[in-house]
N, C-alpha and C positions, 0 to 999 in steps of 0.2 A: 381557452380562456381570453377574453383582450382585451387591454382596459378595466382590470376593474380590482379590489380589494377587499382582499379575506384577512378578516381580525387572530377570525380563531381554525389555525384550519387540522381539527384534532381529533385523534380515537376513534378514524378511519380507517379501510378494508379496501382497497381497489384488489376482485381476485377474478383470474378469468375472463376479461378484459379481452377485445382486441379489437384491431383492423383490418384493411383487406382491401388492399388496391390493385387496380393492373397497371395504376401508376406511383406518382410518391406513397409513401404510408408512416402517416409519424407518429407517435405519440401512440400505446399500446389504453395505458392503463386509466392516461391524463397527459394532450398536449397545449403549451400557452408559449400562446402570437402576440406577436408583438408591445407592442411596447405599454409601460402600467401598471403594472400588468401586480399587485404586492400582496404579500404575502404572513401576515403578522405573532403567528405560534402557526411552525405546520412539524407537529409532534407525535410520537405512538401513529406513523399512519404505516399501515402493511400493506407494498405492493407482490400479489403472487402468482403469479399463473398467465400475463398479460405478458402479448402479444403483439406486435406487428410485422405484418408478411405482406412484400406486394410481389404479382403474381408478372411485372414486368419493366421492372426500376427499383431503386431504394428504399430501404426499411428503415428507422434512426426513432432510438427509445422503443423499447421494448415495455419500462414502467411507464415514462416519463419525458418528455420532450416540450427546451424549451427552442426559442427563438424569441429578435431586434432585441428591445435597450432596452432595461428600465428595468428586466422581472427580475422583482426582490422578497427573497426567504430573511423580510427583516434580522427574524433569528434563529437562523439555519436552518435546513429536517434535520430532528432531534430526533434520537431513537425510537428510527423507525426502520424498518426491510425490508429490504427487493430481495425478493426469494422468485427463482425459476424462472424469470423474465425473459424474455429474448426478440430480438428480427431475424428475420429472415428476407433476401431480399432477392433481386438478378445480376446487381452492380455489385458488386465484392468495394471499389473502390468507395463510397459511402452508402455501406449499409453497416451501422454503426452503433454502442452503447445499447447494454441487450436490456440494462437498466432502465441509463438514464442519453441521452444526448443534451450537451450544456453548452450550446449555440446560442449566436448574440450574442453582445458585451457586456456578458454577465456572467458574477461569478458567481460561488455557495460556494455553503461550507455544512459538512459534514456530521456533523454530532455529536456529542455520545457524557452525559453526564446525570452523578445524582444514581450509578451504579445499573446505570442503562447501558441498552445496548442495539447502538446501530451496527445491520448486518447487511454483505449483502456473501450472497452462495446461490451458482447454482445458475448466471445468468449469465447469456453468451450472446453472438451471431453465428448463424449462417448460411448456409447459396441456394438457393432453388431445391428446399425442401432435404436438399445431404446430408442424411448427419454424416458421415465420414468429415466436411465440409463447420461441424463446432468448432468455437471457438469462445473461452466464462471467457468474457469480458461486459467487464460489467458501468463505466462508464465512461463515454466518448466526449471528448475538448473538444469541440469543431473548429473555432477562432482562436486566432492570434493573444497572445501577452493576456492572458483569465487568468485568474488564483483559483481553486478549489482545493477548499482544507480541510482534512481526517483533523477533527478539535478531543476529546477523549480527557473529561476534568472529572471528578469530585465521584474516582468511582470508576466512568464511563466506562465499557472498549468498543472501536470499534473493528469489528472481525470483515473484515478483508478477504475474501479467499477466490476474486474476481482479479480480472486486472483492472490497472483505470491507461489508459490510453489518449495524448494527443499529438491530433493532426501537424501542427505544426511545436519548433522544437523554441518555439519564445516559452509556454506556457509556466505552471509554475503547481507542483501541489505543497503544499506544505503539510506533513506534522510534529501537531503541536497542543499541547493541552496541560497538565501539570503533574505534580511525581505518582498521583494515584489513578491516573487515567493511562487507558496499556490499546495500543495500538495492536491491531496482530494483521500484520503485514503478509500475506500465504501468497503475492503471485504479482507478479510487475506492474512498475508504475514505468511505461516505455514511453520513452517519445518529450518528454518536459523533465524540467529543473525541479531537486527538489530540496527544500530546509526543513532540515529537524529540529525542537527546541525543543524541552520543558515533559517531555513524557516521557511514558515505555512506550517498545518499541520490541517487540516481539517478533519472531522468526522462524518461528518451533513447530513443525508439522514433522519430523525425524525427516527430512527431504532439502540438499544441502543446495542451495539456489545462485547462482549471481543475477544479483539487481543490477541492470545500466542502466544510469541516469543519465543528460546535455551535462546538467554536472550535482554536487550533495554542498550542500551550507551547510554544515555539522557542529550544532552548537552542543560545552556536553555539558551540559543538563541534557540530555538526550541521553536514551539509557537501551544501545540495542539488548536484548540475548537470539545468539542466534546457536543452528546446527555444528554441530561439528565429526561425522564420520570416523573415526578411528581406521576401521578396514581399511576404507579405501584413499583416506588420509585428504577427504573432501572435503570442502564445508560454507556454512554460504560467503556472499563475497562479493563486489561492490562494482564495479567497473566504472569508470566518474569521468565526464570530459572538462575541460578544458573552466577555470575560475568554480575549484572547485576545492574553499577549505573547511578546518577547525577544526575537531576532533572522534570517531567514530568510538566511544563508549564502550565497548563491552562488558555489560553489567555480568552476562552468565552465558554461562553454555551449557547448554543441551549434548555432550557429547556419547556418542551409545558404540557402539560396533568393539573389536580387540587390538591390537594391534602387540607386538615388540620390536618395534624396532621406532625411531626415534623419528618423528613426522613433521616435512615442512610444511605449514600452509601459506595461502597464500590469502591476501584478505579487503584489499586494497590495488585495486590497479587502476594509476591513473598517470593526468599526461604530464606533473608530475605533484613535488615536497611537502604542496600550499593545507593538502589533509596527511593526518596521520591517527595511527591506533592505538588507543589504550586501553587497558584492562583494571577490570576492580580484581583488585589482590585480596577485595575482603568475602569476595562469593569464590572465586574461580586457583584454586591452587598451583601455587606459582615453586616452576624447578626453582632447587637451591643445591650449590655446585659441596658435596660433600666437603671437598678436601680441604674448598675455601674456610669448614664452618668447625672442619676438623677439632682446633684447639695447637695447641703445647704437646700434649701427651697423650697417648692413643696407649690405651689397657689392649693384654693380651685373650683379657675373660671376658670382650664384649662383644657384639657384631656391631657391624654399621655397611649401611646400605645405603647406597644412590635411592632418591626419592623419584619416583612419576611426576612431570611438572609442569603448567604451561610458559612460554618464555617466548620476549617475541625478537625475532630469531633482530630488526630491523625496527626502527622507526627516526627516520632522517630517507625514505629512500618517497620512491613512485609505486612501489611495487609491501608496502608489510602485512 
């Protein structure tokens, strides 16, 4: 599409479509070129098993490709799913966006609302048809200083099983919504700044993962649930660069495995102490010191024992 307006683009399925070329291949399901294309409602759209394949150059946007200026999804992409889309090219530097290639001076919002689901699962890129090169990458931000917003509200859920990646480290991924919405972030956000507020961020998939962000600005209204493996002593953790600020508020832990010894787990690896860790004592059993809680009298017919629990080893360092 080019220079068009669609007031209502809803309840549509794009399945098993493809574009194949000896040169550049863009947009296996849909390609939007140039300027002034406007989508009003873009809701309940399914992109499944679409692909873009180049036999001689790059492939971009297995399901959806946008480029140019002023391409507007007025109300965002709402309650829509991207399943099993891919790109297959020769040039690895320019083969990106198994689901979406976001290009040009365009921002984009992925929204889940009213109990709905927006899902990215099984989208990938690979090279020369070689399955061993497969990398699960859903969204690729081609240009710098762009904003990709994930907005889960009114009991909506965004499920990100595949990576989000930015070409330049000046673009931002915003995690937002309301207290009823959940963003299930089960893969990386690579080479981008991240902000988080007013939403539940669920990292629980029974695997510890290092989330590495250019920077993280996190409000305490964002509530995180993390994995913690007692056996290995590993947990979901955040490596964040300069200009990171705020609170990583751990609302709950999915702890599994067993251990008979204390484990110290690093959750934040930061450049400075402007971002800190906080635990929700209502959901997470905190450790108490038995000596401090015995009182003045100890009885010989009572059994006293130290309960297990969690505590913050540090709260004011770069490695909480």
